[in-house]
C-alpha positions in Angstrom: -1.7 7.2 -14.1 -0.9 10.1 -16.4 0.7 12.8 -13.6 3.4 9.8 -12.9 6.7 10.7 -13.3 9.1 7.9 -12.6 12.4 9.7 -13.3 11.3 12.7 -10.7 11.4 11.9 -7.0 14.5 9.6 -7.4 16.5 11.7 -9.9 15.5 15.5 -10.1 14.5 16.3 -6.6 17.6 14.7 -5.4 19.8 17.0 -7.5 17.9 20.1 -6.5 18.7 18.9 -3.2 22.2 18.6 -3.3 22.8 20.1 0.2 20.5 18.1 2.1 22.4 15.4 4.0 20.7 13.4 6.5 22.5 11.3 9.1 20.9 8.1 10.8 19.1 10.0 13.2 17.4 12.2 10.7 16.3 9.0 8.4 15.0 7.4 11.8 12.7 10.3 12.5 11.5 10.1 8.7 10.9 6.3 8.8 9.2 6.9 12.2 7.1 9.2 10.7 6.5 6.9 7.6 5.3 4.0 10.3 2.6 6.6 11.9 1.2 7.3 8.8 0.6 3.3 8.3 -0.7 3.2 11.5 -3.1 6.4 10.6 -4.4 4.4 7.6 -5.1 1.1 9.9 -6.9 3.3 12.6 -9.3 4.8 9.8 -9.6 1.1 8.3 -10.8 -0.1 11.3 -13.0 2.5 11.9 -14.9 1.7 8.3 -14.0 -1.9 8.5 -18.2 -2.0 8.1 -18.7 0.5 5.1 -19.2 -1.3 1.8 -16.6 1.4 -0.1 -13.9 1.2 3.2 -11.2 1.9 0.5 -12.4 4.3 -1.1 -13.7 6.0 2.3 -10.2 5.5 4.1 -8.3 7.3 1.4 -10.8 10.0 1.6 -9.6 10.4 5.2 -6.2 10.3 4.5 -6.8 13.2 2.0 -6.0 11.1 -1.1 -8.0 12.4 -4.3 -9.9 10.2 -6.5 -6.9 10.5 -9.1 -4.2 9.9 -6.8 -5.9 6.8 -5.0 -4.1 4.8 -7.9 -0.7 3.8 -9.6 0.3 7.5 -9.7 2.7 7.2 -6.8 1.4 10.1 -5.2 2.9 11.4 -2.3 1.0 12.6 0.8 2.3 16.0 0.1 0.2 16.1 -2.7 -3.1 17.2 -1.5 -4.9 20.3 -3.0 -4.2 22.9 -0.4 -3.9 26.0 -3.1 -6.8 27.2 -1.9 -5.9 26.7 2.1 -4.3 29.4 4.2 -1.0 28.5 5.3 0.6 30.9 7.9 2.8 30.3 11.2 3.5 26.9 12.0 1.7 25.5 9.2 4.2 27.4 6.8 7.0 26.0 8.5 5.5 22.4 8.6 5.2 22.9 5.2 8.5 24.0 4.5 10.2 21.4 6.8 7.9 18.7 4.8 9.2 20.0 1.1 12.8 19.4 2.1 12.3 15.4 2.6 13.2 13.5 0.1 10.6 11.2 -1.9 10.2 7.3 -1.1 8.2 4.3 -1.3 6.6 4.8 2.0 5.0 8.4 0.7 3.2 6.0 -2.1 -0.4 5.7 -1.0 -0.4 2.0 -2.5 2.2 1.2 -0.5 0.8 2.3 2.7 -2.7 0.8 2.1 -0.9 -2.7 1.4 1.2 -2.5 4.4 -1.3 -1.0 6.8 -3.8 -3.8 5.7 -1.2 -6.6 5.5 0.0 -5.2 9.3 -3.6 -6.0 10.4 -3.7 -9.3 9.4 -0.6 -10.4 10.7 -1.2 -9.1 14.2 -4.3 -11.2 14.1 -2.7 -14.3 13.1 0.0 -13.8 15.5 -2.7 -13.3 18.3 -3.7 -17.1 17.8 -1.0 -19.0 15.5 1.0 -19.9 18.0 -1.1 -22.1 20.2 -1.7 -25.4 18.4 -5.3 -25.6 20.8 -6.4 -22.6 18.4 -4.4 -23.2 15.2 -3.2 -26.3 13.8 0.8 -25.7 13.9 1.0 -26.8 10.4 -1.5 -24.5 9.0 -0.2 -21.8 11.0 3.5 -22.0 9.3 1.6 -22.3 5.5 -0.9 -19.3 6.5 1.7 -17.2 7.4 4.3 -17.8 4.7 1.6 -17.2 2.3 0.8 -13.9 3.7 4.7 -12.9 3.8 5.1 -13.7 0.2 1.8 -11.7 -0.9 3.3 -8.8 0.7 6.9 -9.3 -0.5 5.6 -9.4 -4.3 3.3 -6.7 -3.4 6.1 -4.5 -2.1 8.2 -5.6 -5.4 5.3 -4.7 -7.8 4.8 -1.1 -6.2 8.7 -0.5 -6.7 8.3 -1.5 -9.8 5.3 0.7 -10.3 7.5 3.9 -9.3 10.0 2.9 -11.6 7.2 3.3 -14.3 7.7 -0.3 -15.2 4.1 -1.3 -15.8 4.7 -4.7 -17.1 6.7 -6.0 -14.4 4.4 -4.4 -11.8 1.2 -6.2 -13.2 3.4 -10.0 -13.4 4.8 -9.2 -9.5 0.9 -8.3 -8.8 -0.3 -11.3 -10.5 2.1 -13.1 -8.0 0.9 -11.3 -4.9 -2.7 -12.2 -6.0 -1.7 -16.2 -6.2 -0.4 -15.8 -2.9 -3.7 -14.3 -1.4 -5.5 -17.1 -3.3 -3.6 -19.8 -1.5 -4.2 -17.7 2.1 -7.9 -18.1 1.6 -7.5 -21.8 0.4 -6.3 -22.7 3.4 -8.6 -20.2 5.8 -11.8 -22.5 4.1 -14.6 -23.4 6.3 -13.3 -26.7 7.3 -10.0 -25.0 8.7 -12.3 -22.4 10.4 -14.3 -25.3 12.5 -10.7 -26.1 14.2 -11.5 -23.5 17.1 -13.6 -20.7 17.9 -10.5 -18.2 17.5 -9.7 -19.5 14.0 -13.3 -19.3 12.9 -13.3 -15.5 14.2 -10.4 -14.7 12.5 -11.2 -16.0 9.5 -14.4 -13.9 9.4 -12.4 -10.8 10.1 -9.4 -11.8 7.7 -11.7 -12.9 4.7 -12.6 -9.1 4.2 -9.5 -7.7 4.0 -7.9 -10.5 2.0 -10.5 -9.2 -0.6 -9.4 -5.9 -0.1 -6.1 -6.3 -0.9 -7.2 -8.4 -3.8 -9.3 -5.1 -4.9 -6.3 -3.3 -4.4 -4.0 -5.1 -6.4 -6.4 -5.4 -9.3 -7.3 -1.5 -9.6 -3.8 -0.9 -10.0 -2.8 -4.1 -12.5 -6.0 -2.6 -14.5 -4.5 0.9 -14.8 -1.1 -0.6 -15.3 -2.6 -2.0 -18.4 -4.4 1.2 -19.7 -1.3 2.6 -19.2 0.7 0.1 -21.5 -1.8 0.4 -23.9 -2.0 4.1 -24.4 -0.2 5.5 -27.5 3.5 6.4 -27.4 3.8 10.7 -28.0 3.9 10.7 -31.4 2.5 7.0 -32.5 -0.9 8.8 -33.2 0.7 10.6 -36.0 2.3 7.6 -37.8 1.1 6.0 -40.9 
């Protein structure tokens, strides 16, 4: 988190790009590209779902260094490519990328949370509409708790991006609470209702605990940042 400058992307970069004026088509292309990044993360995640350290392994395949896979708000363009040779089309692509603004969509935490939540929602939607597979009261309750967890996590990541670590912790706590609600709904007794529900529960538990792991990691780093002495405090008596 030491390299995270919350004012950098939101102010300085825009000031330097005063001539950058994107229309709706430009933004739509940009958002589609970020959607593809989430899908790419999810593809790696599915391939590595049986790996005990899948969160870190997926981060590695995404090109995020260990230091970047934290609450630093690192962008996908921050990979260490100083030693790589760039020429031709690669150089043009790098130039095009450098012209893009920073948005929350490039935050690794945002990408990971969105991807894992997407996999949960897709799996639930495949069975939740069928009363033979899922009691409809349970279908609504789980859908609501997943949505609330996702919403609070997004607000937490936004607070993180602005450097408000205390608020981020509070919002991640709410996201954790909603995850626990989902886990409570999907208990062993509920899974006996149908084979489809039992299968979803088995697959969903790992994903829910992975989200929990992400939230706890970021919360821990936020606390470390809050406990770090401000500049000049060490020398004060």
